[in-house]
C-alpha angles and dihedrals in degrees: 000000000000123000092251091058091048090050090049090053090055088054091052090053093050097042090046087064094045102266118143118243090223091057091050091049091049090054092047092048093048093244090120121043122247121231108278096245092045088053090049091054092048092048091049093051092049090049098046092046089063090058130074118326095243093053092048092049092049095046098044114019097032105033105029102029091037092061093035092072091054092045091049092053093049095043093049090051089055096050092092089066088070100045095105096044116114114258094019119123112183100192124152088264090060091055098041101084093048093046091052091050090050088056108040099034087071091068100048097066091053092053090044092055090052090053092047092048092051100042106029095073102144130064090243093053091046090054091049091050091050091048093049093051093045093048091051091053092047092051092045090052092051092046091051093048091049092047092051090050093047098047104033120097112272094251093057099045095099093055096153097295099113089282114174095017090068099049090103093057119100092228092055091051090046094229113174121251118232116238109258119249091220135068124258093248090073090070091058093056094253126130112276142200122218114251113255 
């Protein structure tokens, strides 16, 4: 299936639940900001996929895509709950993208483990691979929690996840983070150059 068809399937999923195509295109084009924790996950995945192959495979294909198949199966099973909601159209096109993820995301973790086994051949590399996978899952968890809070009706936002107690936190309010005027190496204790 070509990338254009996959993109179209994502639109069917979104429009099936009442999202506007223009809003989805604005998010994809960067004209509308992503939720902060979703952006953090995206940034992490771009970063780690420029590193060693074993780390990239563990962080993306094992951790994220491994859990994505399980999430897709559970989410699809819950779609029926929304069938009577206004603006929701649960056609076969709405289900298709999730069904496909439920199927092919079972294969990616197996391939990722083969890559990790072949390329993570020192204790140091194995630790880095474990860290990369764990960090991906932590960021995915935070992105999902933030998304639920942002898109759930107001009366269900404090659904047992530290609801009202966190309203003062910047993450809960989804305030943007300014781009740092230093390079990332500074955080690792290395010499740094100021960003131009």
